[in-house]
mmCIF file of the C-alpha atoms, coordinates in Angstrom:
data_MODEL
# 
_entry.id   MODEL 
# 
loop_
_atom_site.group_PDB 
_atom_site.id 
_atom_site.type_symbol 
_atom_site.label_atom_id 
_atom_site.label_alt_id 
_atom_site.label_comp_id 
_atom_site.label_asym_id 
_atom_site.label_entity_id 
_atom_site.label_seq_id 
_atom_site.pdbx_PDB_ins_code 
_atom_site.Cartn_x 
_atom_site.Cartn_y 
_atom_site.Cartn_z 
_atom_site.occupancy 
_atom_site.B_iso_or_equiv 
_atom_site.pdbx_formal_charge 
_atom_site.auth_seq_id 
_atom_site.auth_comp_id 
_atom_site.auth_asym_id 
_atom_site.auth_atom_id 
_atom_site.pdbx_PDB_model_num 
ATOM 1   C CA . UNK A 1 1   ? 12.558  -72.080 28.010 1.00 0.00 ? 1   UNK A CA 1 
ATOM 2   C CA . UNK A 1 2   ? 10.481  -70.512 30.839 1.00 0.00 ? 2   UNK A CA 1 
ATOM 3   C CA . UNK A 1 3   ? 7.463   -72.481 32.367 1.00 0.00 ? 3   UNK A CA 1 
ATOM 4   C CA . UNK A 1 4   ? 5.209   -70.628 35.157 1.00 0.00 ? 4   UNK A CA 1 
ATOM 5   C CA . UNK A 1 5   ? 7.276   -68.262 35.346 1.00 0.00 ? 5   UNK A CA 1 
ATOM 6   C CA . UNK A 1 6   ? 4.579   -65.505 33.829 1.00 0.00 ? 6   UNK A CA 1 
ATOM 7   C CA . UNK A 1 7   ? 1.868   -65.876 36.277 1.00 0.00 ? 7   UNK A CA 1 
ATOM 8   C CA . UNK A 1 8   ? 0.703   -64.018 39.185 1.00 0.00 ? 8   UNK A CA 1 
ATOM 9   C CA . UNK A 1 9   ? 2.989   -63.624 41.755 1.00 0.00 ? 9   UNK A CA 1 
ATOM 10  C CA . UNK A 1 10  ? 6.430   -64.288 39.766 1.00 0.00 ? 10  UNK A CA 1 
ATOM 11  C CA . UNK A 1 11  ? 7.755   -62.631 37.241 1.00 0.00 ? 11  UNK A CA 1 
ATOM 12  C CA . UNK A 1 12  ? 6.545   -58.788 36.827 1.00 0.00 ? 12  UNK A CA 1 
ATOM 13  C CA . UNK A 1 13  ? 4.783   -58.350 33.211 1.00 0.00 ? 13  UNK A CA 1 
ATOM 14  C CA . UNK A 1 14  ? 7.771   -56.035 32.371 1.00 0.00 ? 14  UNK A CA 1 
ATOM 15  C CA . UNK A 1 15  ? 9.803   -58.884 32.394 1.00 0.00 ? 15  UNK A CA 1 
ATOM 16  C CA . UNK A 1 16  ? 8.215   -60.418 28.930 1.00 0.00 ? 16  UNK A CA 1 
ATOM 17  C CA . UNK A 1 17  ? 9.750   -57.658 26.979 1.00 0.00 ? 17  UNK A CA 1 
ATOM 18  C CA . UNK A 1 18  ? 13.468  -58.590 27.909 1.00 0.00 ? 18  UNK A CA 1 
ATOM 19  C CA . UNK A 1 19  ? 12.329  -62.760 27.513 1.00 0.00 ? 19  UNK A CA 1 
ATOM 20  C CA . UNK A 1 20  ? 11.532  -61.847 23.659 1.00 0.00 ? 20  UNK A CA 1 
ATOM 21  C CA . UNK A 1 21  ? 14.580  -59.520 23.136 1.00 0.00 ? 21  UNK A CA 1 
ATOM 22  C CA . UNK A 1 22  ? 17.396  -62.525 25.050 1.00 0.00 ? 22  UNK A CA 1 
ATOM 23  C CA . UNK A 1 23  ? 15.205  -65.517 22.687 1.00 0.00 ? 23  UNK A CA 1 
ATOM 24  C CA . UNK A 1 24  ? 16.384  -66.339 19.379 1.00 0.00 ? 24  UNK A CA 1 
ATOM 25  C CA . UNK A 1 25  ? 14.261  -65.362 16.075 1.00 0.00 ? 25  UNK A CA 1 
ATOM 26  C CA . UNK A 1 26  ? 12.048  -68.606 15.856 1.00 0.00 ? 26  UNK A CA 1 
ATOM 27  C CA . UNK A 1 27  ? 12.041  -69.983 19.620 1.00 0.00 ? 27  UNK A CA 1 
ATOM 28  C CA . UNK A 1 28  ? 8.775   -70.590 21.162 1.00 0.00 ? 28  UNK A CA 1 
ATOM 29  C CA . UNK A 1 29  ? 7.078   -69.213 24.396 1.00 0.00 ? 29  UNK A CA 1 
ATOM 30  C CA . UNK A 1 30  ? 4.106   -70.218 26.620 1.00 0.00 ? 30  UNK A CA 1 
ATOM 31  C CA . UNK A 1 31  ? 1.471   -69.213 29.322 1.00 0.00 ? 31  UNK A CA 1 
ATOM 32  C CA . UNK A 1 32  ? -0.516  -70.800 31.117 1.00 0.00 ? 32  UNK A CA 1 
ATOM 33  C CA . UNK A 1 33  ? -3.479  -69.780 33.314 1.00 0.00 ? 33  UNK A CA 1 
ATOM 34  C CA . UNK A 1 34  ? -4.227  -69.299 36.734 1.00 0.00 ? 34  UNK A CA 1 
ATOM 35  C CA . UNK A 1 35  ? -7.208  -68.616 39.116 1.00 0.00 ? 35  UNK A CA 1 
ATOM 36  C CA . UNK A 1 36  ? -7.994  -66.069 41.269 1.00 0.00 ? 36  UNK A CA 1 
ATOM 37  C CA . UNK A 1 37  ? -9.003  -62.702 41.205 1.00 0.00 ? 37  UNK A CA 1 
ATOM 38  C CA . UNK A 1 38  ? -5.503  -61.310 41.473 1.00 0.00 ? 38  UNK A CA 1 
ATOM 39  C CA . UNK A 1 39  ? -4.312  -63.973 39.119 1.00 0.00 ? 39  UNK A CA 1 
ATOM 40  C CA . UNK A 1 40  ? -7.391  -62.943 36.373 1.00 0.00 ? 40  UNK A CA 1 
ATOM 41  C CA . UNK A 1 41  ? -6.207  -59.301 36.191 1.00 0.00 ? 41  UNK A CA 1 
ATOM 42  C CA . UNK A 1 42  ? -2.499  -60.014 36.183 1.00 0.00 ? 42  UNK A CA 1 
ATOM 43  C CA . UNK A 1 43  ? -3.512  -62.375 32.771 1.00 0.00 ? 43  UNK A CA 1 
ATOM 44  C CA . UNK A 1 44  ? -5.730  -60.115 31.552 1.00 0.00 ? 44  UNK A CA 1 
ATOM 45  C CA . UNK A 1 45  ? -2.675  -56.990 31.551 1.00 0.00 ? 45  UNK A CA 1 
ATOM 46  C CA . UNK A 1 46  ? 0.119   -59.724 30.488 1.00 0.00 ? 46  UNK A CA 1 
ATOM 47  C CA . UNK A 1 47  ? -2.410  -61.140 27.326 1.00 0.00 ? 47  UNK A CA 1 
ATOM 48  C CA . UNK A 1 48  ? -2.595  -56.815 26.380 1.00 0.00 ? 48  UNK A CA 1 
ATOM 49  C CA . UNK A 1 49  ? 1.522   -56.795 26.927 1.00 0.00 ? 49  UNK A CA 1 
ATOM 50  C CA . UNK A 1 50  ? 1.790   -60.085 24.653 1.00 0.00 ? 50  UNK A CA 1 
ATOM 51  C CA . UNK A 1 51  ? -0.993  -58.598 21.642 1.00 0.00 ? 51  UNK A CA 1 
ATOM 52  C CA . UNK A 1 52  ? 0.541   -55.297 21.699 1.00 0.00 ? 52  UNK A CA 1 
ATOM 53  C CA . UNK A 1 53  ? 4.244   -56.879 20.905 1.00 0.00 ? 53  UNK A CA 1 
ATOM 54  C CA . UNK A 1 54  ? 2.278   -58.758 18.477 1.00 0.00 ? 54  UNK A CA 1 
ATOM 55  C CA . UNK A 1 55  ? 1.272   -55.760 16.752 1.00 0.00 ? 55  UNK A CA 1 
ATOM 56  C CA . UNK A 1 56  ? 4.952   -54.099 17.394 1.00 0.00 ? 56  UNK A CA 1 
ATOM 57  C CA . UNK A 1 57  ? 6.106   -57.405 15.144 1.00 0.00 ? 57  UNK A CA 1 
ATOM 58  C CA . UNK A 1 58  ? 7.734   -58.672 17.384 1.00 0.00 ? 58  UNK A CA 1 
ATOM 59  C CA . UNK A 1 59  ? 6.534   -62.270 17.658 1.00 0.00 ? 59  UNK A CA 1 
ATOM 60  C CA . UNK A 1 60  ? 3.222   -63.916 16.103 1.00 0.00 ? 60  UNK A CA 1 
ATOM 61  C CA . UNK A 1 61  ? 0.942   -65.686 18.435 1.00 0.00 ? 61  UNK A CA 1 
ATOM 62  C CA . UNK A 1 62  ? 0.972   -69.746 16.676 1.00 0.00 ? 62  UNK A CA 1 
ATOM 63  C CA . UNK A 1 63  ? -1.722  -71.376 18.541 1.00 0.00 ? 63  UNK A CA 1 
ATOM 64  C CA . UNK A 1 64  ? -3.771  -71.534 22.383 1.00 0.00 ? 64  UNK A CA 1 
ATOM 65  C CA . UNK A 1 65  ? -4.633  -74.971 23.936 1.00 0.00 ? 65  UNK A CA 1 
ATOM 66  C CA . UNK A 1 66  ? -6.841  -75.262 26.832 1.00 0.00 ? 66  UNK A CA 1 
ATOM 67  C CA . UNK A 1 67  ? -6.325  -78.196 29.164 1.00 0.00 ? 67  UNK A CA 1 
ATOM 68  C CA . UNK A 1 68  ? -7.665  -79.735 32.245 1.00 0.00 ? 68  UNK A CA 1 
ATOM 69  C CA . UNK A 1 69  ? -4.201  -80.713 32.892 1.00 0.00 ? 69  UNK A CA 1 
ATOM 70  C CA . UNK A 1 70  ? -2.226  -77.896 33.011 1.00 0.00 ? 70  UNK A CA 1 
ATOM 71  C CA . UNK A 1 71  ? 0.531   -78.858 35.874 1.00 0.00 ? 71  UNK A CA 1 
ATOM 72  C CA . UNK A 1 72  ? -0.438  -80.260 39.144 1.00 0.00 ? 72  UNK A CA 1 
ATOM 73  C CA . UNK A 1 73  ? -1.977  -78.693 41.846 1.00 0.00 ? 73  UNK A CA 1 
ATOM 74  C CA . UNK A 1 74  ? 0.670   -78.263 44.486 1.00 0.00 ? 74  UNK A CA 1 
ATOM 75  C CA . UNK A 1 75  ? -2.091  -78.346 47.119 1.00 0.00 ? 75  UNK A CA 1 
ATOM 76  C CA . UNK A 1 76  ? -2.998  -81.789 46.891 1.00 0.00 ? 76  UNK A CA 1 
ATOM 77  C CA . UNK A 1 77  ? -0.998  -84.660 48.076 1.00 0.00 ? 77  UNK A CA 1 
ATOM 78  C CA . UNK A 1 78  ? -1.746  -88.052 47.171 1.00 0.00 ? 78  UNK A CA 1 
ATOM 79  C CA . UNK A 1 79  ? -1.000  -89.934 50.335 1.00 0.00 ? 79  UNK A CA 1 
ATOM 80  C CA . UNK A 1 80  ? -2.971  -87.733 52.264 1.00 0.00 ? 80  UNK A CA 1 
ATOM 81  C CA . UNK A 1 81  ? -6.119  -86.438 50.047 1.00 0.00 ? 81  UNK A CA 1 
ATOM 82  C CA . UNK A 1 82  ? -8.997  -88.250 48.886 1.00 0.00 ? 82  UNK A CA 1 
ATOM 83  C CA . UNK A 1 83  ? -9.812  -89.349 44.947 1.00 0.00 ? 83  UNK A CA 1 
ATOM 84  C CA . UNK A 1 84  ? -11.901 -86.833 44.211 1.00 0.00 ? 84  UNK A CA 1 
ATOM 85  C CA . UNK A 1 85  ? -9.617  -84.001 44.683 1.00 0.00 ? 85  UNK A CA 1 
ATOM 86  C CA . UNK A 1 86  ? -8.699  -82.500 41.985 1.00 0.00 ? 86  UNK A CA 1 
ATOM 87  C CA . UNK A 1 87  ? -5.102  -83.625 41.240 1.00 0.00 ? 87  UNK A CA 1 
ATOM 88  C CA . UNK A 1 88  ? -4.252  -80.861 38.496 1.00 0.00 ? 88  UNK A CA 1 
ATOM 89  C CA . UNK A 1 89  ? -5.081  -77.299 37.565 1.00 0.00 ? 89  UNK A CA 1 
ATOM 90  C CA . UNK A 1 90  ? -6.304  -76.722 34.291 1.00 0.00 ? 90  UNK A CA 1 
ATOM 91  C CA . UNK A 1 91  ? -5.603  -73.670 32.513 1.00 0.00 ? 91  UNK A CA 1 
ATOM 92  C CA . UNK A 1 92  ? -4.680  -72.210 28.891 1.00 0.00 ? 92  UNK A CA 1 
ATOM 93  C CA . UNK A 1 93  ? -1.093  -72.592 26.701 1.00 0.00 ? 93  UNK A CA 1 
ATOM 94  C CA . UNK A 1 94  ? -0.689  -69.347 24.833 1.00 0.00 ? 94  UNK A CA 1 
ATOM 95  C CA . UNK A 1 95  ? 2.520   -70.183 22.057 1.00 0.00 ? 95  UNK A CA 1 
ATOM 96  C CA . UNK A 1 96  ? 4.039   -67.281 20.577 1.00 0.00 ? 96  UNK A CA 1 
ATOM 97  C CA . UNK A 1 97  ? 6.981   -67.138 18.196 1.00 0.00 ? 97  UNK A CA 1 
ATOM 98  C CA . UNK A 1 98  ? 9.567   -64.959 17.918 1.00 0.00 ? 98  UNK A CA 1 
ATOM 99  C CA . UNK A 1 99  ? 9.658   -63.139 14.354 1.00 0.00 ? 99  UNK A CA 1 
ATOM 100 C CA . UNK A 1 100 ? 13.162  -62.734 12.653 1.00 0.00 ? 100 UNK A CA 1 
ATOM 101 C CA . UNK A 1 101 ? 13.250  -58.942 12.379 1.00 0.00 ? 101 UNK A CA 1 
# 
């Protein structure tokens, strides 16, 4: 399982196919959103690769879930920041299941 590694500034998009090859059939993978222009461009390229892999039969999309609490905001310090500061980052979780073939 890899959480948060398929975002802008982490693993490159090219690693997605390698992850799929290393994953057992029936396993699942998720990807969440980040904000900002570079992250949006990265997400578009990643989504294009995920769709291509789905068209090739490597895996199938199980679902997409939107959440207001995707992960904690790393720029917030609960001991220092006011209560009105956003403590969580919203995002979307895309769930894929590896094919048997």
